[in-house]
N, C-alpha and C positions, 0 to 999 in steps of 0.2 A: 233698798231707798236707792232711787237719785241721786247721783251726787252733783253737787248747785259747783258751776267751775266759772270765775272772774274770767275776763277777758283777757287773760296773759297770750304770751307770744307761744308758749312749752302749752296752754290749754288748747290753744287753738291749732295748733298741729294735733295736739293728740286727739281734738273732736273730729279734724279733719279725717284721721284715717281711721274712728270708728264710723263715718259714714263711707270711706274706701269700702272697709270690710263689710259692708254692709249693716250698720247699726244704727238705731235711731238717736237723735239728737233734738233736745227741746230747744228751740233759737227765736230769741228774740226781735222783732221787727218793730216799725214805728206805728201798724195798728194792732196787731195783737200778737202773744207768742204763739213760735207755731210749730208740729213735730214734723221734725225732718228726714228725709232718707233721699239715699242716691237714685234720682229718679227713671235711672236707668237699670235699674235692677225690680225687679216684677218681686221678687221674695220680700225684698227691704221694705217696698210698697204695702205688699199685703200684712206685713208686721204694723203699718201704720194703722191700720182698717180694724186688726186685731185690737190690739192696746186701748184704741178710742171706743169700741162695739161700734163703729159707723158700717152703713149698709154698703157695700159692694157697688149698689148705684148711685153712689154721691160722687162725684171725680173727685179728681185733687186739684190744686194750681201747682203751676211749676213756676219756681223762683229762679232768677238768671240774675248775673250781674251784669250785663248788658243789651243793647241790640242786638251786635250782632251774634251771642250766642241765642238770644230767642230766634233769630231765623233759622238756626240750625235745625227746632225742634217744631219750626211752626209755619205758615205761608202766610206772608205778608202780601196783604195789597197797598194801595196809597193812603185809605185813609187810616189802617193801624199806622204803616209808619207813622203819620202825620202824627197819630195821637202819643203814642211811644216818643215822636221829640218834643211832645210839648209837658208831656205830663213823665214820664219816667227820668229817672228813677223819684217814684213815690206809689201813692195808693191806687193806682191802677190796676183792673187786670183786665186785659183782654182775650176773649173767646175768637181761635183762630180756626182752620186748618193745620193738623196735627200730623208732624212728619213720622214716617216709621218707625224711626228708633224709640219713640215713645210707646211703652208696652200698655197694651187696651187695659189692667188694671188700674192705672192711672187716671185715664179717661172715664172709667165705668165702659168702654166697649165702643165710647162712641167714639164719630173721624173727628170731632174736635178735641183742644184742649184751651185751658185757662194758663197763660201767662201771668207775669209779675216780676218788675224791678223794682225791688225794695231799697230804701233810702237806709233806713237805718244805721250808722257808719259800724257796729260790732257784727251785723250779717253781712255787710258789705268783705270787710276783713275775712272773716271766714270762708264765703263764697266764692272770692277773688281770686283762691289759690286752689280750688276744685277744679277737675275735667269736667264735670258732670251739673247737673240743674240740681236742684232741689225741690222734692213735692211736698210740699207742705201743708196743710189744713192745720187749724184751730188746736193749740198743744191743750185739748182736754177732753174728758167722756163726749160723746156724740150726744150730741141739744142741750147740753149742759153749756154752762154761763161761762164764754168765752174768755181767755189765760190774759191778762197784762201787766204780770210782775212773774219772777220766776218763784214765789212763794204760792201762786194760785196753781203754776204747773204741780210743784211737789204736794201739794193738799192733794191733789184728784190725780195724777197720773205716775207720781214718783215711786208705788209699789209696780210700775209695769215698763219703767225704761229706768236708764243708766247714767244718763247724762243730760244734765239741763246746765244750758249757757246763759248766764246772767248779764243783761244788759242795761237792767234800770228800769223804771216803768216804764210801758209805751206810750208815746208820747201822742198818738193819736188816740188811740182805744176803742176804734172801729175799725171793724172788716173795710180791706178796701172796695173800694166800688167797680162792677164788673158789668164791661160795656161788650155784648157781641158784636165785633165789625167786620164780620164775611163778607156783608151785603151792604157793600160801599151806600148805595143808594136809600137803606133803612136800617142804621144802625141803631140797636136794642138795649137798651137799661135795663140790667137783670138784678142787680144791686145795688141798692142804695146802700154809701157806704161814706167813707170820712172822704172823698171826694165830689165836690156839689155837682147835679145835674146839669146846675144854672153855669157853672163854671165853666164844665166841659164844654156846654154848647155856645157860649160866648165865647172862648179862646178858642175855638176848635172851628167854629162857623158853620155847626150841623144844626142838624132837629133828631133828639133821640127819642124813638118810640120807646115809651117806658110800659114795661111789664115786672118789674121790679116787686109788685105787690100779688103776683099769681103766684100761687100753689102749684107745685109740680108732682106727679102721681108716676113711679118708676123713674127711669134713668134721667137725671137732668142734667141739664145742658152746663150749668153754674149750680156750686154749690151753696148750700143757705135759704135753698127755697122752700123746705120742709113746713109743713103747717105749724107743726113746736117746733121750736128751736131756741137756743139762746136762753135756755129757763133755767131759773134758779131752783130748788129743792120744794122752797116754799112759795103756795102758790099766790100768783099775784092776778093784781086785777087792773084796769086802770082807771082814770079819774079828770077829768079837767080841775079839780078840788080836791084832793086826798085829806085837806085838813077837816073842808065840813062832811067829808066822805067815811072819814073812822070812825068808829064807834066806841071802841075801848082801846087800850093802852098796848092787848094783843097783839093791834096791827101796827106795822110799822108806815109812816109816809113818808116816799122818797119822792122830792119835791126836784121841780129846775132851778128856783133859786130859793136863796137863804132868805126867810120867812123876818117879817118884824117883829119887836116884843118876845116875851120869852117863850123861851123854845125846850117841848118836853123830849123827853129821852127815847119818844119813838119817832122822833120829826129828822129825816136826813135831807141833804140837799147836796144838790152836784156844782151850782156856784152861785160865789158871794154873790154875783151881779148881774147872773143870767147871762152869761157868755155860751155861746151853743159851742163852739169850741171846747170850753173849757168841761162843761157838759158830758159832751162826748169822750171826752180823754176821763173820766171821771164814773161815767154809768156800769161798766163791770165792775171796777172795783166796789163801787158801792154795793152793787148787789152780792157781791162775795161776801164784803163787810155785813152786810144784813142778815143773807142765808145763815149766818153761824151763831145768831142771835136768839132763835129760840122764839120769834113772831110767826103769829099762825096765819098772817098772809102779809101781801108788800103792797099798799094803793099806792102807786104810781101813775105821779102826773104826765100826762099827754104833753106833746112840743107843739108849736107850726110846724103846718105843711109844708113845709117848704126848704129845698134843701138841703142841710146837717139835721133841722126836726126831720126833716122825713125818715132819714137814716135810722136817726134814734126811734120814730116811733114805727117803725118797721120790725126794729128790735123787741121794744113792748110788746107789738103786737103778737109777734111771734112767742114772746117769753111767758104772756099771758093766753095762750091756745090751751085749750082741754084734750 
């Protein structure tokens, strides 16, 4: 089983050496936990795919400590520099033309690469002393619920990797937003995420073409575009009112807000007061919890179709796909 390590100076140096030697380390970010390898090491990145059961057509995102490092692995234009200046470090991934130094296995053979600069302090402690970027998809079996704690990683990949760096629960709890910034006149939103579309457009003064709900066949420019993804083992269905739609106590009801009155043991909620941010931070943790309780199905409440609500609905729709 994987060793779960706290971020002491000694442990961080140990994990840096593991990564230098081509090993895999599960790492915390502000979005979800990632399964990281040296992005310049093809065999190490291949091990990511094997550990996750991830298809080779699904590219990996490269994580960096700074814009200057990102510019060594991808070609930036004026728009991508502007977006990086506004939103990095943070939960935004940019799709850019890749440099030759990035192996094809990282990008699923495509000539583009996803690049992100996380803000999580433990992640930054780890990567700022490394000589290479980290390729890191979510640290879970492919298409299963993303992990937001070290315990989630241990439960689902603990027998396939050696080390998990525990940085506490992920603060945002949803994957990064992905924007294809290669065409400055027509930037494309490829994945809804923890950074809202409206905030990007308003702060950057741009208009995004929204393709985030599309389903990709074959190699995908961005990860997370499979029809079925982020899925618990328990069958999940969507509802605007789960409390009315559930038939028996064998169904778990997952609500956006805490309901009034008496609450039965099959009712779960993501926010006491209806905060979308709190719901985003709690969604995957709640699905992990419910998935262990033996219910026959999960009836999940949908969200307002705007910004973070769109990201949450996207995850639920893909989790519910057959």
